[in-house]
PDB file of N, CA, C and O in Angstrom:
ATOM      1  N   UNK A   1      18.642   4.638  25.077  1.00  0.00           N
ATOM      2  CA  UNK A   1      19.681   5.292  25.848  1.00  0.00           C
ATOM      3  C   UNK A   1      20.384   4.238  26.688  1.00  0.00           C
ATOM      4  O   UNK A   1      19.722   3.401  27.302  1.00  0.00           O
ATOM      5  N   UNK A   2      21.684   4.260  26.728  1.00  0.00           N
ATOM      6  CA  UNK A   2      22.475   3.278  27.467  1.00  0.00           C
ATOM      7  C   UNK A   2      22.159   1.864  27.005  1.00  0.00           C
ATOM      8  O   UNK A   2      22.012   0.952  27.820  1.00  0.00           O
ATOM      9  N   UNK A   3      22.057   1.689  25.687  1.00  0.00           N
ATOM     10  CA  UNK A   3      21.780   0.396  25.054  1.00  0.00           C
ATOM     11  C   UNK A   3      20.405  -0.162  25.397  1.00  0.00           C
ATOM     12  O   UNK A   3      20.180  -1.363  25.246  1.00  0.00           O
ATOM     13  N   UNK A   4      19.503   0.659  25.842  1.00  0.00           N
ATOM     14  CA  UNK A   4      18.139   0.231  26.141  1.00  0.00           C
ATOM     15  C   UNK A   4      17.276   0.409  24.902  1.00  0.00           C
ATOM     16  O   UNK A   4      17.311   1.457  24.257  1.00  0.00           O
ATOM     17  N   UNK A   5      16.492  -0.630  24.568  1.00  0.00           N
ATOM     18  CA  UNK A   5      15.574  -0.534  23.441  1.00  0.00           C
ATOM     19  C   UNK A   5      14.450   0.429  23.802  1.00  0.00           C
ATOM     20  O   UNK A   5      13.747   0.233  24.793  1.00  0.00           O
ATOM     21  N   UNK A   6      14.288   1.458  22.999  1.00  0.00           N
ATOM     22  CA  UNK A   6      13.263   2.468  23.253  1.00  0.00           C
ATOM     23  C   UNK A   6      12.116   2.342  22.263  1.00  0.00           C
ATOM     24  O   UNK A   6      10.956   2.535  22.626  1.00  0.00           O
ATOM     25  N   UNK A   7      12.433   2.019  21.019  1.00  0.00           N
ATOM     26  CA  UNK A   7      11.404   1.973  19.982  1.00  0.00           C
ATOM     27  C   UNK A   7      11.815   0.960  18.931  1.00  0.00           C
ATOM     28  O   UNK A   7      12.992   0.871  18.580  1.00  0.00           O
ATOM     29  N   UNK A   8      10.866   0.202  18.429  1.00  0.00           N
ATOM     30  CA  UNK A   8      11.127  -0.789  17.399  1.00  0.00           C
ATOM     31  C   UNK A   8      10.098  -0.607  16.288  1.00  0.00           C
ATOM     32  O   UNK A   8       8.906  -0.448  16.549  1.00  0.00           O
ATOM     33  N   UNK A   9      10.575  -0.633  15.053  1.00  0.00           N
ATOM     34  CA  UNK A   9       9.689  -0.416  13.921  1.00  0.00           C
ATOM     35  C   UNK A   9      10.156  -1.257  12.741  1.00  0.00           C
ATOM     36  O   UNK A   9      11.353  -1.499  12.585  1.00  0.00           O
ATOM     37  N   UNK A  10       9.234  -1.694  11.926  1.00  0.00           N
ATOM     38  CA  UNK A  10       9.566  -2.417  10.697  1.00  0.00           C
ATOM     39  C   UNK A  10       9.505  -1.435   9.533  1.00  0.00           C
ATOM     40  O   UNK A  10       8.683  -0.519   9.528  1.00  0.00           O
ATOM     41  N   UNK A  11      10.375  -1.629   8.553  1.00  0.00           N
ATOM     42  CA  UNK A  11      10.345  -0.780   7.374  1.00  0.00           C
ATOM     43  C   UNK A  11      10.856  -1.561   6.184  1.00  0.00           C
ATOM     44  O   UNK A  11      11.519  -2.587   6.330  1.00  0.00           O
ATOM     45  N   UNK A  12      10.538  -1.062   5.011  1.00  0.00           N
ATOM     46  CA  UNK A  12      11.006  -1.650   3.759  1.00  0.00           C
ATOM     47  C   UNK A  12      11.667  -0.559   2.942  1.00  0.00           C
ATOM     48  O   UNK A  12      11.239   0.595   2.956  1.00  0.00           O
ATOM     49  N   UNK A  13      12.716  -0.939   2.230  1.00  0.00           N
ATOM     50  CA  UNK A  13      13.340  -0.039   1.263  1.00  0.00           C
ATOM     51  C   UNK A  13      13.101  -0.648  -0.104  1.00  0.00           C
ATOM     52  O   UNK A  13      13.669  -1.691  -0.429  1.00  0.00           O
ATOM     53  N   UNK A  14      12.269  -0.011  -0.903  1.00  0.00           N
ATOM     54  CA  UNK A  14      11.879  -0.565  -2.210  1.00  0.00           C
ATOM     55  C   UNK A  14      11.965   0.463  -3.327  1.00  0.00           C
ATOM     56  O   UNK A  14      11.324   0.285  -4.363  1.00  0.00           O
ATOM     57  N   UNK A  15      12.721   1.516  -3.154  1.00  0.00           N
ATOM     58  CA  UNK A  15      12.633   2.624  -4.100  1.00  0.00           C
ATOM     59  C   UNK A  15      13.520   2.511  -5.317  1.00  0.00           C
ATOM     60  O   UNK A  15      13.054   2.782  -6.424  1.00  0.00           O
ATOM     61  N   UNK A  16      14.762   2.129  -5.174  1.00  0.00           N
ATOM     62  CA  UNK A  16      15.612   2.060  -6.350  1.00  0.00           C
ATOM     63  C   UNK A  16      16.600   0.916  -6.207  1.00  0.00           C
ATOM     64  O   UNK A  16      16.806   0.379  -5.119  1.00  0.00           O
ATOM     65  N   UNK A  17      17.198   0.561  -7.318  1.00  0.00           N
ATOM     66  CA  UNK A  17      18.191  -0.504  -7.343  1.00  0.00           C
ATOM     67  C   UNK A  17      19.509   0.071  -6.825  1.00  0.00           C
ATOM     68  O   UNK A  17      19.947   1.143  -7.241  1.00  0.00           O
ATOM     69  N   UNK A  18      20.122  -0.668  -5.913  1.00  0.00           N
ATOM     70  CA  UNK A  18      21.427  -0.270  -5.380  1.00  0.00           C
ATOM     71  C   UNK A  18      22.473  -1.151  -6.070  1.00  0.00           C
ATOM     72  O   UNK A  18      22.401  -2.376  -5.963  1.00  0.00           O
ATOM     73  N   UNK A  19      23.435  -0.562  -6.770  1.00  0.00           N
ATOM     74  CA  UNK A  19      24.427  -1.375  -7.479  1.00  0.00           C
ATOM     75  C   UNK A  19      25.317  -2.142  -6.506  1.00  0.00           C
ATOM     76  O   UNK A  19      25.427  -1.777  -5.335  1.00  0.00           O
ATOM     77  N   UNK A  20      25.954  -3.211  -6.998  1.00  0.00           N
ATOM     78  CA  UNK A  20      26.885  -3.988  -6.177  1.00  0.00           C
ATOM     79  C   UNK A  20      27.928  -3.051  -5.573  1.00  0.00           C
ATOM     80  O   UNK A  20      28.460  -2.180  -6.263  1.00  0.00           O
ATOM     81  N   UNK A  21      28.212  -3.226  -4.313  1.00  0.00           N
ATOM     82  CA  UNK A  21      29.153  -2.394  -3.558  1.00  0.00           C
ATOM     83  C   UNK A  21      28.719  -0.941  -3.473  1.00  0.00           C
ATOM     84  O   UNK A  21      29.521  -0.073  -3.129  1.00  0.00           O
ATOM     85  N   UNK A  22      27.459  -0.666  -3.781  1.00  0.00           N
ATOM     86  CA  UNK A  22      26.935   0.692  -3.739  1.00  0.00           C
ATOM     87  C   UNK A  22      26.291   0.992  -2.401  1.00  0.00           C
ATOM     88  O   UNK A  22      26.275   0.157  -1.497  1.00  0.00           O
ATOM     89  N   UNK A  23      25.772   2.169  -2.296  1.00  0.00           N
ATOM     90  CA  UNK A  23      25.061   2.588  -1.084  1.00  0.00           C
ATOM     91  C   UNK A  23      23.958   3.559  -1.488  1.00  0.00           C
ATOM     92  O   UNK A  23      23.902   4.019  -2.629  1.00  0.00           O
ATOM     93  N   UNK A  24      23.105   3.854  -0.554  1.00  0.00           N
ATOM     94  CA  UNK A  24      22.026   4.793  -0.809  1.00  0.00           C
ATOM     95  C   UNK A  24      21.694   5.527   0.476  1.00  0.00           C
ATOM     96  O   UNK A  24      22.039   5.066   1.564  1.00  0.00           O
ATOM     97  N   UNK A  25      21.046   6.631   0.361  1.00  0.00           N
ATOM     98  CA  UNK A  25      20.536   7.389   1.499  1.00  0.00           C
ATOM     99  C   UNK A  25      19.027   7.503   1.343  1.00  0.00           C
ATOM    100  O   UNK A  25      18.519   7.586   0.224  1.00  0.00           O
ATOM    101  N   UNK A  26      18.326   7.508   2.438  1.00  0.00           N
ATOM    102  CA  UNK A  26      16.886   7.682   2.374  1.00  0.00           C
ATOM    103  C   UNK A  26      16.398   8.361   3.636  1.00  0.00           C
ATOM    104  O   UNK A  26      17.032   8.286   4.688  1.00  0.00           O
ATOM    105  N   UNK A  27      15.283   9.014   3.517  1.00  0.00           N
ATOM    106  CA  UNK A  27      14.610   9.624   4.661  1.00  0.00           C
ATOM    107  C   UNK A  27      13.355   8.821   4.937  1.00  0.00           C
ATOM    108  O   UNK A  27      12.689   8.355   4.013  1.00  0.00           O
ATOM    109  N   UNK A  28      13.041   8.663   6.193  1.00  0.00           N
ATOM    110  CA  UNK A  28      11.844   7.942   6.567  1.00  0.00           C
ATOM    111  C   UNK A  28      11.213   8.611   7.781  1.00  0.00           C
ATOM    112  O   UNK A  28      11.835   9.455   8.426  1.00  0.00           O
ATOM    113  N   UNK A  29      10.009   8.241   8.080  1.00  0.00           N
ATOM    114  CA  UNK A  29       9.307   8.802   9.230  1.00  0.00           C
ATOM    115  C   UNK A  29       8.413   7.733   9.827  1.00  0.00           C
ATOM    116  O   UNK A  29       8.043   6.773   9.151  1.00  0.00           O
ATOM    117  N   UNK A  30       8.072   7.897  11.076  1.00  0.00           N
ATOM    118  CA  UNK A  30       7.127   6.996  11.731  1.00  0.00           C
ATOM    119  C   UNK A  30       5.968   7.821  12.255  1.00  0.00           C
ATOM    120  O   UNK A  30       6.139   8.973  12.654  1.00  0.00           O
ATOM    121  N   UNK A  31       4.792   7.223  12.250  1.00  0.00           N
ATOM    122  CA  UNK A  31       3.625   7.873  12.830  1.00  0.00           C
ATOM    123  C   UNK A  31       3.606   7.588  14.322  1.00  0.00           C
ATOM    124  O   UNK A  31       3.687   6.432  14.738  1.00  0.00           O
ATOM    125  N   UNK A  32       3.501   8.627  15.118  1.00  0.00           N
ATOM    126  CA  UNK A  32       3.479   8.485  16.566  1.00  0.00           C
ATOM    127  C   UNK A  32       2.125   8.907  17.115  1.00  0.00           C
ATOM    128  O   UNK A  32       1.494   9.838  16.613  1.00  0.00           O
ATOM    129  N   UNK A  33       1.699   8.214  18.138  1.00  0.00           N
ATOM    130  CA  UNK A  33       0.438   8.512  18.809  1.00  0.00           C
ATOM    131  C   UNK A  33       0.748   9.280  20.089  1.00  0.00           C
ATOM    132  O   UNK A  33       1.422   8.757  20.976  1.00  0.00           O
ATOM    133  N   UNK A  34       0.266  10.505  20.192  1.00  0.00           N
ATOM    134  CA  UNK A  34       0.568  11.338  21.355  1.00  0.00           C
ATOM    135  C   UNK A  34       0.003  10.779  22.655  1.00  0.00           C
ATOM    136  O   UNK A  34       0.394  11.223  23.734  1.00  0.00           O
ATOM    137  N   UNK A  35      -0.893   9.831  22.574  1.00  0.00           N
ATOM    138  CA  UNK A  35      -1.490   9.224  23.765  1.00  0.00           C
ATOM    139  C   UNK A  35      -0.832   7.896  24.138  1.00  0.00           C
ATOM    140  O   UNK A  35      -1.244   7.249  25.101  1.00  0.00           O
ATOM    141  N   UNK A  36       0.179   7.492  23.388  1.00  0.00           N
ATOM    142  CA  UNK A  36       0.892   6.247  23.647  1.00  0.00           C
ATOM    143  C   UNK A  36       2.204   6.581  24.346  1.00  0.00           C
ATOM    144  O   UNK A  36       3.031   7.309  23.796  1.00  0.00           O
ATOM    145  N   UNK A  37       2.404   6.052  25.558  1.00  0.00           N
ATOM    146  CA  UNK A  37       3.595   6.368  26.347  1.00  0.00           C
ATOM    147  C   UNK A  37       4.894   5.965  25.652  1.00  0.00           C
ATOM    148  O   UNK A  37       5.879   6.701  25.714  1.00  0.00           O
ATOM    149  N   UNK A  38       4.911   4.801  24.989  1.00  0.00           N
ATOM    150  CA  UNK A  38       6.113   4.353  24.286  1.00  0.00           C
ATOM    151  C   UNK A  38       6.453   5.314  23.150  1.00  0.00           C
ATOM    152  O   UNK A  38       7.612   5.698  22.988  1.00  0.00           O
ATOM    153  N   UNK A  39       5.459   5.702  22.369  1.00  0.00           N
ATOM    154  CA  UNK A  39       5.681   6.648  21.272  1.00  0.00           C
ATOM    155  C   UNK A  39       6.218   7.979  21.792  1.00  0.00           C
ATOM    156  O   UNK A  39       7.150   8.540  21.215  1.00  0.00           O
ATOM    157  N   UNK A  40       5.648   8.478  22.860  1.00  0.00           N
ATOM    158  CA  UNK A  40       6.067   9.781  23.376  1.00  0.00           C
ATOM    159  C   UNK A  40       7.457   9.720  24.022  1.00  0.00           C
ATOM    160  O   UNK A  40       8.203  10.698  23.984  1.00  0.00           O
ATOM    161  N   UNK A  41       7.797   8.587  24.606  1.00  0.00           N
ATOM    162  CA  UNK A  41       9.148   8.434  25.158  1.00  0.00           C
ATOM    163  C   UNK A  41      10.169   8.516  24.022  1.00  0.00           C
ATOM    164  O   UNK A  41      11.203   9.171  24.155  1.00  0.00           O
ATOM    165  N   UNK A  42       9.875   7.855  22.918  1.00  0.00           N
ATOM    166  CA  UNK A  42      10.740   7.917  21.741  1.00  0.00           C
ATOM    167  C   UNK A  42      10.802   9.343  21.192  1.00  0.00           C
ATOM    168  O   UNK A  42      11.884   9.845  20.888  1.00  0.00           O
ATOM    169  N   UNK A  43       9.672   9.980  21.067  1.00  0.00           N
ATOM    170  CA  UNK A  43       9.593  11.335  20.530  1.00  0.00           C
ATOM    171  C   UNK A  43      10.422  12.324  21.362  1.00  0.00           C
ATOM    172  O   UNK A  43      11.060  13.220  20.810  1.00  0.00           O
ATOM    173  N   UNK A  44      10.411  12.161  22.656  1.00  0.00           N
ATOM    174  CA  UNK A  44      11.087  13.106  23.554  1.00  0.00           C
ATOM    175  C   UNK A  44      12.558  12.797  23.791  1.00  0.00           C
ATOM    176  O   UNK A  44      13.247  13.579  24.447  1.00  0.00           O
ATOM    177  N   UNK A  45      13.053  11.690  23.282  1.00  0.00           N
ATOM    178  CA  UNK A  45      14.460  11.346  23.444  1.00  0.00           C
ATOM    179  C   UNK A  45      15.307  12.211  22.510  1.00  0.00           C
ATOM    180  O   UNK A  45      15.045  12.246  21.307  1.00  0.00           O
ATOM    181  N   UNK A  46      16.310  12.906  23.033  1.00  0.00           N
ATOM    182  CA  UNK A  46      17.155  13.740  22.170  1.00  0.00           C
ATOM    183  C   UNK A  46      17.856  12.899  21.098  1.00  0.00           C
ATOM    184  O   UNK A  46      18.372  11.818  21.380  1.00  0.00           O
ATOM    185  N   UNK A  47      17.865  13.403  19.891  1.00  0.00           N
ATOM    186  CA  UNK A  47      18.440  12.673  18.760  1.00  0.00           C
ATOM    187  C   UNK A  47      19.891  12.284  19.026  1.00  0.00           C
ATOM    188  O   UNK A  47      20.308  11.187  18.653  1.00  0.00           O
ATOM    189  N   UNK A  48      20.660  13.153  19.656  1.00  0.00           N
ATOM    190  CA  UNK A  48      22.072  12.857  19.900  1.00  0.00           C
ATOM    191  C   UNK A  48      22.263  11.696  20.882  1.00  0.00           C
ATOM    192  O   UNK A  48      23.373  11.178  21.006  1.00  0.00           O
ATOM    193  N   UNK A  49      21.215  11.284  21.572  1.00  0.00           N
ATOM    194  CA  UNK A  49      21.294  10.137  22.480  1.00  0.00           C
ATOM    195  C   UNK A  49      20.824   8.841  21.832  1.00  0.00           C
ATOM    196  O   UNK A  49      20.786   7.801  22.490  1.00  0.00           O
ATOM    197  N   UNK A  50      20.465   8.889  20.551  1.00  0.00           N
ATOM    198  CA  UNK A  50      19.940   7.711  19.864  1.00  0.00           C
ATOM    199  C   UNK A  50      21.029   7.005  19.066  1.00  0.00           C
ATOM    200  O   UNK A  50      21.951   7.630  18.542  1.00  0.00           O
ATOM    201  N   UNK A  51      20.894   5.701  18.991  1.00  0.00           N
ATOM    202  CA  UNK A  51      21.656   4.904  18.030  1.00  0.00           C
ATOM    203  C   UNK A  51      20.634   4.044  17.299  1.00  0.00           C
ATOM    204  O   UNK A  51      19.593   3.697  17.857  1.00  0.00           O
ATOM    205  N   UNK A  52      20.928   3.707  16.072  1.00  0.00           N
ATOM    206  CA  UNK A  52      20.002   2.934  15.256  1.00  0.00           C
ATOM    207  C   UNK A  52      20.663   1.630  14.864  1.00  0.00           C
ATOM    208  O   UNK A  52      21.828   1.607  14.467  1.00  0.00           O
ATOM    209  N   UNK A  53      19.926   0.560  14.975  1.00  0.00           N
ATOM    210  CA  UNK A  53      20.388  -0.755  14.558  1.00  0.00           C
ATOM    211  C   UNK A  53      19.410  -1.294  13.533  1.00  0.00           C
ATOM    212  O   UNK A  53      18.194  -1.207  13.705  1.00  0.00           O
ATOM    213  N   UNK A  54      19.961  -1.854  12.461  1.00  0.00           N
ATOM    214  CA  UNK A  54      19.132  -2.393  11.388  1.00  0.00           C
ATOM    215  C   UNK A  54      19.436  -3.874  11.224  1.00  0.00           C
ATOM    216  O   UNK A  54      20.595  -4.287  11.259  1.00  0.00           O
ATOM    217  N   UNK A  55      18.395  -4.664  11.045  1.00  0.00           N
ATOM    218  CA  UNK A  55      18.553  -6.082  10.756  1.00  0.00           C
ATOM    219  C   UNK A  55      17.942  -6.325   9.380  1.00  0.00           C
ATOM    220  O   UNK A  55      16.736  -6.171   9.187  1.00  0.00           O
ATOM    221  N   UNK A  56      18.783  -6.704   8.436  1.00  0.00           N
ATOM    222  CA  UNK A  56      18.304  -6.969   7.077  1.00  0.00           C
ATOM    223  C   UNK A  56      17.722  -8.370   7.047  1.00  0.00           C
ATOM    224  O   UNK A  56      18.403  -9.345   7.365  1.00  0.00           O
ATOM    225  N   UNK A  57      16.452  -8.462   6.660  1.00  0.00           N
ATOM    226  CA  UNK A  57      15.772  -9.757   6.630  1.00  0.00           C
ATOM    227  C   UNK A  57      15.867 -10.422   5.261  1.00  0.00           C
ATOM    228  O   UNK A  57      15.875 -11.651   5.177  1.00  0.00           O
ATOM    229  N   UNK A  58      15.939  -9.650   4.206  1.00  0.00           N
ATOM    230  CA  UNK A  58      16.091 -10.245   2.869  1.00  0.00           C
ATOM    231  C   UNK A  58      16.609  -9.197   1.904  1.00  0.00           C
ATOM    232  O   UNK A  58      16.464  -7.992   2.109  1.00  0.00           O
ATOM    233  N   UNK A  59      17.218  -9.704   0.844  1.00  0.00           N
ATOM    234  CA  UNK A  59      17.680  -8.865  -0.269  1.00  0.00           C
ATOM    235  C   UNK A  59      17.089  -9.454  -1.526  1.00  0.00           C
ATOM    236  O   UNK A  59      17.220 -10.653  -1.774  1.00  0.00           O
ATOM    237  N   UNK A  60      16.443  -8.628  -2.321  1.00  0.00           N
ATOM    238  CA  UNK A  60      15.832  -9.088  -3.569  1.00  0.00           C
ATOM    239  C   UNK A  60      16.661  -8.527  -4.722  1.00  0.00           C
ATOM    240  O   UNK A  60      16.863  -7.317  -4.824  1.00  0.00           O
ATOM    241  N   UNK A  61      17.128  -9.405  -5.572  1.00  0.00           N
ATOM    242  CA  UNK A  61      17.957  -9.021  -6.706  1.00  0.00           C
ATOM    243  C   UNK A  61      17.095  -8.681  -7.912  1.00  0.00           C
ATOM    244  O   UNK A  61      15.916  -9.034  -7.950  1.00  0.00           O
ATOM    245  N   UNK A  62      17.670  -8.000  -8.898  1.00  0.00           N
ATOM    246  CA  UNK A  62      16.903  -7.564 -10.054  1.00  0.00           C
ATOM    247  C   UNK A  62      16.351  -8.737 -10.873  1.00  0.00           C
ATOM    248  O   UNK A  62      15.375  -8.571 -11.606  1.00  0.00           O
ATOM    249  N   UNK A  63      16.962  -9.916 -10.755  1.00  0.00           N
ATOM    250  CA  UNK A  63      16.433 -11.077 -11.481  1.00  0.00           C
ATOM    251  C   UNK A  63      15.299 -11.771 -10.721  1.00  0.00           C
ATOM    252  O   UNK A  63      14.784 -12.794 -11.173  1.00  0.00           O
ATOM    253  N   UNK A  64      14.910 -11.219  -9.573  1.00  0.00           N
ATOM    254  CA  UNK A  64      13.800 -11.761  -8.815  1.00  0.00           C
ATOM    255  C   UNK A  64      14.200 -12.745  -7.713  1.00  0.00           C
ATOM    256  O   UNK A  64      13.371 -13.097  -6.874  1.00  0.00           O
ATOM    257  N   UNK A  65      15.457 -13.191  -7.703  1.00  0.00           N
ATOM    258  CA  UNK A  65      15.906 -14.090  -6.644  1.00  0.00           C
ATOM    259  C   UNK A  65      16.159 -13.289  -5.374  1.00  0.00           C
ATOM    260  O   UNK A  65      16.339 -12.072  -5.411  1.00  0.00           O
ATOM    261  N   UNK A  66      16.169 -13.989  -4.264  1.00  0.00           N
ATOM    262  CA  UNK A  66      16.396 -13.292  -2.993  1.00  0.00           C
ATOM    263  C   UNK A  66      17.171 -14.170  -2.035  1.00  0.00           C
ATOM    264  O   UNK A  66      17.248 -15.389  -2.193  1.00  0.00           O
ATOM    265  N   UNK A  67      17.734 -13.529  -1.054  1.00  0.00           N
ATOM    266  CA  UNK A  67      18.410 -14.245   0.041  1.00  0.00           C
ATOM    267  C   UNK A  67      17.891 -13.717   1.359  1.00  0.00           C
ATOM    268  O   UNK A  67      18.320 -14.175   2.419  1.00  0.00           O
TER     269      UNK A  67
END
């Protein structure tokens, strides 16, 4: 909220090949611990107050090369 980092998580997208100039949609979930204050702060934050930022660390091409 207000550009404050509330929750950070790592994830991988490995399900299907995305064509050049293509896009995809996916659903994901995180496991939260009800006894962890950081997890519960994230859980209780209204969705409309959230923004998501993604940092792509690598892209793997169908020929096995990556950047």
